[in-house]
Structures are given as structure tokens and as C-alpha cells.
N, CA, C and O of each residue as an XYZ file, in Angstrom:
572
protein
N      -4.354     39.548    -18.836
C      -4.322     39.343    -17.657
C      -3.657     37.873    -17.060
O      -3.657     36.858    -17.756
N      -3.187     37.901    -15.907
C      -1.831     37.029    -15.925
C      -2.244     36.288    -13.975
O      -2.575     36.916    -12.969
N      -2.056     35.038    -14.142
C      -2.454     34.459    -12.844
C      -0.880     34.356    -11.891
O       0.082     33.779    -12.398
N      -0.807     34.846    -10.799
C       0.057     34.727     -9.917
C       0.531     33.433     -9.526
O      -0.229     32.465     -9.510
N       1.934     33.343     -9.158
C       2.064     32.430     -9.177
C       1.719     31.219     -7.791
O       1.611     29.993     -7.746
N       1.643     32.164     -6.932
C       0.758     31.326     -5.606
C      -0.345     31.058     -5.951
O      -0.856     29.983     -5.637
N      -1.205     32.305     -6.948
C      -2.868     31.207     -7.045
C      -2.188     30.168     -8.397
O      -3.313     30.244     -8.890
N      -1.826     29.765     -8.866
C      -1.431     28.333     -9.545
C      -0.871     27.621     -8.695
O      -1.359     26.506     -8.881
N      -0.254     27.566     -7.991
C       0.064     26.667     -6.581
C      -1.338     26.198     -6.030
O      -1.460     25.010     -5.732
N      -2.122     26.831     -5.918
C      -2.994     26.955     -5.113
C      -4.094     26.204     -5.573
O      -4.612     25.286     -4.937
N      -4.593     26.765     -7.139
C      -5.354     25.649     -7.889
C      -4.840     24.258     -8.361
O      -5.609     23.317     -8.558
N      -3.517     24.186     -8.528
C      -3.108     22.803     -8.293
C      -3.293     21.502     -7.141
O      -3.575     20.310     -7.258
N      -3.034     22.239     -6.189
C      -3.550     22.116     -4.901
C      -4.870     21.470     -4.936
O      -5.082     20.258     -4.887
N      -5.978     22.689     -5.052
C      -7.511     21.997     -5.346
C      -7.355     21.260     -6.203
O      -7.295     20.239     -5.518
N      -7.196     20.817     -7.511
C      -7.145     19.712     -8.284
C      -6.825     18.602     -7.839
O      -7.615     17.662     -7.922
N      -5.175     18.420     -7.074
C      -5.078     16.948     -5.986
C      -5.684     17.137     -5.345
O      -6.161     16.062     -4.980
N      -6.397     18.473     -4.464
C      -7.634     17.588     -3.393
C      -8.863     17.037     -3.934
O      -9.629     16.275     -3.344
N      -8.986     17.527     -5.199
C     -10.188     16.705     -5.822
C      -9.991     15.635     -6.251
O     -10.826     14.740     -6.124
N      -9.004     15.488     -6.775
C      -8.231     14.219     -7.280
C      -8.461     12.900     -6.319
O      -8.831     11.800     -6.732
N      -8.199     13.200     -5.102
C      -8.030     12.729     -3.973
C      -9.428     11.936     -3.385
O      -9.513     10.860     -2.794
N     -10.711     13.112     -3.874
C     -11.827     12.169     -3.276
C     -12.527     11.447     -4.451
O     -13.736     11.224     -4.383
N     -11.687     11.019     -5.688
C     -11.863      9.545     -6.175
C     -11.301      9.039     -5.633
O     -11.906      8.300     -4.857
N      -9.850      8.996     -5.570
C      -9.024      7.535     -5.002
C      -9.311      7.219     -3.615
O      -9.610      6.086     -3.239
N      -9.216      8.246     -2.850
C      -9.700      7.307     -1.591
C      -8.330      7.552     -1.017
O      -8.353      8.570     -0.326
N      -7.383      7.097     -1.048
C      -5.665      6.923     -0.183
C      -4.889      7.616      0.806
O      -4.061      7.249      1.639
N      -5.631      9.253      0.324
C      -5.007     10.324      1.147
C      -3.648     10.877      0.359
O      -3.182     11.981      0.642
N      -3.042     10.002     -0.673
C      -1.683     10.662     -0.716
C      -1.671     11.557     -1.495
O      -0.724     12.342     -1.564
N      -2.701     11.625     -2.229
C      -2.649     12.727     -3.160
C      -3.374     14.138     -2.361
O      -3.522     15.260     -2.847
N      -3.695     13.733     -1.211
C      -3.970     14.895     -0.474
C      -2.964     15.521      0.333
O      -2.928     16.708      0.658
N      -1.771     14.190      0.762
C      -0.082     14.819      0.863
C       0.583     15.725     -0.337
O       1.098     16.814     -0.087
N       0.549     15.414     -1.084
C       0.840     16.116     -2.350
C      -0.028     17.318     -2.831
O       0.393     18.092     -3.690
N      -0.780     17.398     -2.475
C      -1.812     18.919     -2.107
C      -1.154     20.140     -0.937
O      -1.126     21.370     -0.987
N      -0.695     19.206      0.033
C      -0.595     20.051      1.483
C       0.963     20.357      0.675
O       1.138     21.563      0.500
N       1.968     19.577      0.225
C       3.046     20.067      0.083
C       2.836     21.425     -1.331
O       3.694     22.279     -1.554
N       1.562     21.302     -2.076
C       1.838     22.418     -3.246
C       0.993     23.632     -2.664
O       0.777     24.634     -3.347
N       0.719     23.546     -1.899
C      -0.598     24.533     -0.698
C       1.430     25.096     -0.140
O       1.981     26.115     -0.557
N       1.913     24.319      0.590
C       3.091     25.290      0.982
C       3.554     26.073     -0.069
O       3.297     27.274      0.017
N       4.395     25.552     -1.385
C       3.994     25.683     -2.304
C       3.685     27.190     -2.900
O       4.419     27.964     -3.513
N       2.428     27.292     -2.514
C       1.950     28.139     -2.662
C       1.927     29.354     -1.375
O       2.028     30.525     -1.741
N       1.810     29.095     -0.053
C       2.464     29.976      0.316
C       4.324     30.430      0.381
O       4.684     31.492      0.889
N       5.001     29.744     -0.028
C       5.961     30.311     -0.530
C       6.721     31.402     -1.917
O       7.813     31.966     -1.986
N       5.406     31.325     -2.985
C       4.798     31.996     -3.550
C       4.532     33.014     -3.001
O       5.226     33.883     -3.529
N       3.789     33.527     -2.066
C       3.064     34.242     -1.757
C       4.094     35.510     -0.837
O       3.941     36.725     -0.715
N       5.019     34.678     -0.375
C       6.111     35.432      0.193
C       7.355     35.600     -1.091
O       8.553     35.533     -0.818
N       6.996     35.757     -2.075
C       7.911     35.742     -2.861
C       9.268     35.375     -3.221
O      10.000     35.971     -4.011
N       9.501     34.416     -2.608
C      10.595     33.337     -2.471
C      10.636     32.872     -3.973
O       9.540     32.969     -4.524
N      11.490     32.467     -4.629
C      12.190     32.392     -5.630
C      11.691     30.797     -6.399
O      11.545     29.891     -5.578
N      11.485     30.502     -7.576
C      10.770     29.211     -7.922
C      11.624     28.239     -7.531
O      10.923     27.298     -7.162
N      12.536     28.025     -7.441
C      13.583     26.814     -7.170
C      13.288     26.715     -5.476
O      13.423     25.642     -4.888
N      12.904     27.864     -4.833
C      12.951     27.956     -3.376
C      11.246     27.094     -3.303
O      10.964     26.075     -2.673
N      10.424     27.871     -4.107
C       8.772     27.206     -3.587
C       8.899     25.570     -4.247
O       8.566     24.581     -3.594
N       9.320     25.523     -5.340
C       9.459     24.171     -5.559
C      10.474     22.775     -4.459
O      10.287     21.596     -4.158
N      11.305     23.600     -4.248
C      11.817     22.270     -2.961
C      11.006     22.453     -1.661
O      11.170     21.633     -0.759
N      10.333     23.251     -1.542
C       9.502     23.587     -0.337
C       8.683     22.368     -0.817
O       9.003     21.199     -0.598
N       7.727     22.724     -1.413
C       6.661     21.569     -2.252
C       7.142     20.400     -2.369
O       6.374     19.519     -1.981
N       8.231     20.023     -2.799
C       8.771     18.451     -3.144
C       9.317     17.899     -1.329
O       9.359     16.728     -0.953
N       9.592     18.854     -0.670
C       9.790     18.493      0.693
C       8.654     18.341      1.744
O       8.504     17.454      2.584
N       8.036     19.233      1.529
C       6.586     19.180      2.602
C       5.686     17.593      2.147
O       5.253     16.725      2.904
N       5.633     17.686      0.357
C       4.856     16.466      0.108
C       5.389     15.528      0.184
O       4.693     14.660      0.712
N       6.892     15.035     -0.245
C       7.263     13.827      0.827
C       7.301     13.394      2.120
O       7.124     12.255      2.552
N       7.637     14.761      2.898
C       7.516     14.088      4.610
C       5.755     13.940      5.200
O       5.388     13.443      6.265
N       4.843     14.585      4.048
C       3.079     14.302      4.625
C       3.010     12.955      3.832
O       2.447     12.059      4.462
N       3.403     12.663      2.751
C       3.328     11.297      2.395
C       4.282      9.863      3.372
O       3.731      8.893      3.893
N       5.412     10.086      3.371
C       5.818      9.636      4.574
C       4.987      9.204      5.867
O       4.769      8.036      6.189
N       4.473     10.573      6.695
C       3.819     10.445      8.063
C       2.831      9.971      7.345
O       2.434      9.020      8.018
N       2.071     10.046      6.237
C       0.402      9.345      6.173
C       0.865      7.705      5.958
O       0.046      6.849      6.293
N       2.214      7.271      5.383
C       2.301      5.756      5.446
C       2.885      5.419      6.680
O       3.344      4.277      6.712
N       2.976      5.955      7.503
C       3.440      5.768      8.951
C       2.150      5.280      9.848
O       1.943      4.292     10.552
N       1.242      6.652      9.423
C       0.113      6.193     10.724
C      -0.708      4.902      9.856
O      -0.995      3.837     10.402
N      -1.015      5.216      8.428
C      -1.526      4.124      7.955
C      -1.221      2.451      8.416
O      -2.032      1.571      8.705
N       0.112      2.417      8.362
C       0.301      1.214      8.569
C       0.181      0.890     10.348
O       0.623     -0.223     10.634
N      -0.253      1.557     11.331
C      -0.051      1.616     12.128
C      -1.671      1.559     13.134
O      -2.021      1.007     14.177
N      -2.441      2.637     11.925
C      -3.868      2.586     12.074
C      -4.641      1.564     11.169
O      -5.831      1.436     11.456
N      -4.293      1.020     10.408
C      -5.086      0.198      9.093
C      -4.653     -0.972      9.568
O      -3.464     -0.930      9.882
N      -5.206     -2.059      9.748
C      -5.371     -3.064      9.067
C      -5.064     -3.580      8.325
O      -5.848     -3.631      7.378
N      -3.189     -4.643      8.131
C      -2.769     -5.039      6.586
C      -4.380     -5.184      5.904
O      -5.522     -5.008      6.328
N      -3.739     -5.622      4.566
C      -4.887     -6.585      3.491
C      -4.462     -7.361      3.138
O      -4.688     -7.476      1.934
N      -3.544     -8.515      3.747
C      -3.242     -9.896      4.189
C      -4.437    -10.421      5.408
O      -4.971    -11.511      5.611
N      -4.530     -9.294      5.971
C      -5.413     -9.850      7.505
C      -6.821    -10.232      6.620
O      -7.255    -11.357      6.867
N      -7.493     -9.531      5.743
C      -8.893     -9.255      5.941
C      -8.746     -9.787      4.081
O      -9.784     -9.520      3.475
N      -8.210    -10.114      3.648
C      -8.026    -11.089      2.080
C      -8.664    -12.102      2.023
O      -8.279    -13.029      2.736
N      -9.965    -12.318      1.089
C     -10.357    -13.154      0.933
C     -10.067    -14.389      0.533
O     -10.938    -15.208      0.240
N      -8.514    -14.673      0.480
C      -7.779    -15.981      0.369
C      -7.643    -16.775      1.202
O      -7.480    -17.993      1.118
N      -7.754    -15.596      2.722
C      -6.976    -16.349      4.019
C      -8.462    -17.908      4.195
O      -9.646    -17.792      3.880
N      -7.975    -18.797      4.605
C      -8.817    -19.680      4.643
C      -8.747    -20.815      3.784
O      -8.758    -21.983      4.173
N      -8.641    -20.254      2.057
C      -8.990    -20.565      0.919
C      -8.174    -22.148      1.084
O      -7.086    -22.090      1.657
N      -8.706    -23.725      0.553
C      -8.018    -24.351      0.927
C      -7.114    -24.529     -0.343
O      -7.628    -24.403     -1.454
N      -5.893    -24.794     -0.219
C      -4.809    -25.419     -1.835
C      -3.970    -26.734     -1.644
O      -3.537    -27.484     -0.770
N      -4.013    -26.533     -3.100
C      -3.480    -28.427     -3.446
C      -2.045    -28.668     -3.595
O      -1.750    -28.053     -4.620
N      -1.011    -29.215     -3.142
C       0.227    -28.794     -3.504
C       0.789    -29.617     -4.709
O       0.577    -30.829     -4.689
N       1.389    -29.155     -5.612
C       1.482    -29.737     -6.950
C       2.963    -30.295     -6.834
O       3.336    -31.003     -7.769
N       3.998    -30.016     -5.618
C       5.088    -30.186     -6.122
C       5.911    -29.260     -4.793
O       5.741    -28.047     -4.668
N       6.737    -30.016     -3.937
C       7.792    -29.506     -2.973
C       8.806    -29.307     -3.538
O       9.283    -30.001     -4.436
N       9.375    -28.056     -2.937
C      10.632    -27.211     -3.937
C      11.442    -27.522     -2.599
O      12.536    -28.016     -2.875
N      11.225    -27.379     -1.233
C      11.873    -27.916     -0.093
C      11.328    -27.883      0.884
O      10.264    -27.274      0.993
N      11.752    -28.365      1.630
C      10.867    -28.859      3.012
C       9.721    -28.133      3.577
O       8.670    -28.460      4.126
N      10.500    -26.635      3.132
C       9.065    -25.611      3.183
C       8.612    -24.732      2.448
O       7.783    -23.881      2.770
N       8.974    -24.834      1.711
C       8.747    -24.068      0.209
C       7.830    -25.059     -0.898
O       8.099    -26.253     -0.765
N       7.041    -24.825     -1.710
C       5.991    -25.748     -2.336
C       5.356    -24.930     -3.484
O       4.969    -23.794     -3.211
N       5.171    -25.538     -5.112
C       4.252    -24.960     -5.701
C       3.073    -25.181     -5.636
O       2.969    -26.388     -5.857
N       1.305    -24.424     -5.332
C       0.171    -25.254     -4.828
C      -0.345    -24.764     -5.699
O       0.025    -23.677     -6.142
N      -1.716    -25.693     -6.356
C      -2.994    -24.867     -7.161
C      -4.038    -24.327     -6.725
O      -4.828    -24.973     -6.037
N      -4.236    -23.072     -7.032
C      -5.091    -21.900     -6.330
C      -5.555    -21.158     -7.523
O      -4.784    -20.610     -8.312
N      -6.857    -21.162     -7.625
C      -7.174    -20.124     -8.557
C      -7.137    -20.702     -9.656
O      -7.602    -19.943    -10.507
N      -6.847    -21.585    -10.049
C      -6.777    -21.651    -11.490
C      -5.148    -21.728    -12.483
O      -4.987    -21.963    -13.681
N      -4.063    -21.400    -11.315
C      -2.849    -21.162    -11.499
C      -2.269    -22.248    -10.927
O      -2.750    -23.359    -10.699
N      -0.667    -21.604    -10.618
C       0.406    -22.194     -9.709
C       0.618    -20.891     -9.393
O       0.574    -19.845    -10.041
N       1.023    -21.362     -7.478
C       1.390    -20.275     -6.755
C       2.539    -20.342     -5.867
O       2.456    -21.225     -5.014
N       3.625    -19.605     -5.852
C       4.536    -20.394     -4.534
C       4.009    -20.217     -3.272
O       3.009    -19.545     -3.020
N       4.449    -20.611     -2.756
C       3.424    -21.014     -1.071
C       4.605    -21.575     -0.440
O       5.407    -22.232     -1.105
N       4.807    -21.300      1.140
C       5.460    -21.303      1.909
C       4.950    -21.802      3.650
O       4.103    -21.119      4.227
N       5.420    -22.728      4.169
C       4.750    -23.099      5.234
C       5.011    -22.266      6.658
O       6.022    -21.698      7.068
N       3.357    -22.468      7.386
C       3.365    -21.183      8.731
C       4.699    -21.631      9.801
O       4.881    -22.842      9.921
N       5.384    -20.935     10.372
C       6.569    -21.734     11.192
C       6.240    -22.745     12.001
O       7.178    -23.482     12.306
N       5.136    -23.014     12.463
C       3.879    -23.664     13.223
C       3.517    -25.380     12.310
O       3.049    -26.405     12.807
N       3.876    -25.165     11.115
C       2.758    -26.240      9.860
C       3.749    -27.293     10.257
O       4.913    -27.087     10.603
N       3.116    -28.486     10.160
C       3.750    -29.767      9.763
C       3.851    -30.090      8.340
O       2.730    -30.298      7.875
N       4.933    -30.224      7.353
C       5.345    -30.258      5.929
C       4.696    -32.223      5.496
O       4.580    -33.096      6.356
N       4.518    -32.333      4.612
C       4.357    -33.388      4.053
C       2.747    -34.196      3.749
O       2.518    -35.379      3.498
N       1.699    -32.895      3.904
C       0.192    -32.864      3.505
C       0.154    -32.665      2.057
O       0.962    -32.113      1.310
N      -0.991    -33.251      1.822
C      -1.196    -33.287      0.020
C      -2.350    -32.072      0.092
O      -2.829    -31.806     -1.010
N      -2.902    -31.244      1.295
C      -3.347    -30.037      0.975
C      -3.227    -29.260      2.505
O      -3.034    -29.773      3.608
N      -3.395    -27.992      2.176
C      -3.457    -27.170      3.287
C      -4.028    -25.850      3.148
O      -4.469    -25.562      2.035
N      -4.108    -24.893      4.188
C      -5.432    -24.079      4.130
C      -4.349    -22.413      4.038
O      -3.244    -22.352      4.576
N      -4.759    -21.640      3.531
C      -3.911    -20.660      3.436
C      -4.299    -19.401      4.743
O      -5.433    -19.185      5.171
N      -2.900    -18.625      5.237
C      -3.451    -17.944      6.592
C      -2.540    -17.304      6.789
O      -1.908    -17.186      7.839
N      -2.271    -16.523      5.185
C      -2.142    -15.806      5.159
C      -1.015    -15.165      3.612
O      -0.540    -16.088      2.951
N      -0.691    -13.862      3.177
C      -0.497    -13.963      1.940
C       0.774    -12.766      2.008
O       0.531    -11.592      2.288
N       1.820    -13.153      1.776
C       2.906    -12.160      1.631
C       3.470    -11.920      0.480
O       4.404    -12.526     -0.045
N       2.518    -10.466     -0.134
C       3.450    -10.603     -1.632
C       2.482    -11.370     -2.713
O       1.254    -11.380     -2.628
N       2.980    -11.788     -3.384
C       2.607    -12.944     -4.061
C       2.540    -14.984     -3.380
O       1.987    -15.962     -3.885
N       3.302    -14.855     -2.210
C       3.540    -15.940     -1.810
C       2.457    -16.219     -0.929
O       1.969    -15.274     -0.308
N       2.001    -17.378     -0.776
C       0.902    -18.001      0.042
C       1.339    -18.396      1.076
O       2.391    -19.014      0.907
N       0.802    -18.285      2.790
C       1.200    -18.586      3.542
C       0.301    -19.986      4.029
O      -0.893    -19.858      3.757
N       0.572    -20.996      4.544
C      -0.212    -22.147      4.382
C       0.453    -22.933      5.703
O       1.659    -23.034      5.929
N      -0.749    -23.516      6.595
C      -1.094    -24.180      7.614
C      -2.433    -25.707      7.308
O      -3.524    -25.903      6.773
N      -1.659    -26.234      7.870
C      -2.361    -27.360      7.388
C      -3.861    -27.361      8.149
O      -4.721    -28.132      7.724
N      -4.072    -26.720      8.971
C      -5.652    -26.273      9.571
C      -5.813    -25.404      9.459
O      -4.940    -24.569      9.692
N      -7.347    -24.997      8.922
C      -8.062    -23.906      9.040
C      -7.461    -22.892      9.524
O      -6.798    -23.096     10.540
N      -7.509    -21.234      8.850
C      -7.575    -20.387     10.232
C      -8.701    -20.270     11.201
O      -9.853    -20.628     10.956
N      -8.105    -19.508     12.823
C      -9.488    -19.684     13.307
C     -10.018    -18.340     12.873
O      -9.335    -17.341     12.648
N     -11.778    -18.491     12.757
C     -12.521    -17.363     12.391
C     -12.775    -16.334     13.857
O     -12.835    -16.668     15.040
N     -12.870    -15.211     13.318
C     -12.821    -14.148     14.133
C     -14.378    -13.945     14.352
O     -14.786    -13.033     15.070
């Protein structure tokens, strides 16, 4: 007994859809949609290179569309970060707007927000950009 290529594509798509239930990121679902399209091309008896190409292209397009939707509709993690509003102590100034700070038991790179004043010994975290803390001398407003 042999499994048809379309069935194999569908099994793989269902496995990814099931794994998506554990991760919750929806990117595996985008890949599962691509694999389902690969199953459709297999059902149409198109050659394997066409099947894999269709699966790959649809997966990439679905992932790009998902990323655009998420950046438009879901707030950035920096805005909801628990670091926002925490006080930090300046260790040393590297430039007028960039410094090394002491936070959570280690040193971090930091930069002043555009409206912040330099020269203070302590600041508040107003945003996080990658691994750089954005600082202001006044605490951020609470929502």
C-alpha cells in the first residue's frame, strides 16, 4: 500500500496545523496553507518540482501577509513590556545621548528619548528597541 503525494502533503499540512495549536504564532499555519496548496497541485498530478514550488511560494506569501497583519493589528511588545517605567542608573555616558546603564543586575546600552534632557543620574525606561533601552528623566504616563 502506497500513499499518494496529495495525501502526504495533506498529512504534513495537518501536522503543522496541529503544531500551530501549541505555538500560537500562526506562522506554522501559514506554512500549513502552503503545504495544502502543494497537496492541491499533487491532486492535479503536476510534477513534484511544481508541487514544491507552489508550496514554497504560497507559504512565503502567507507568512508575509501574516507579518503585515500582525504589525498592523497587534501592539508591539515594547509597548506592553514590563521594563517600561522601570528606573535605571547611569554608569557612564558614551555620547551626549547614549550611555551604559545598570539594570536588572547587568549593564545595558541606552539612549535618550528625543525630548529627554541629558546629565541626570537616573532615568526611566520609556521604550525598548531590540537590546537598547530608551530613557527619559520623567516616568512614562500610565494608561
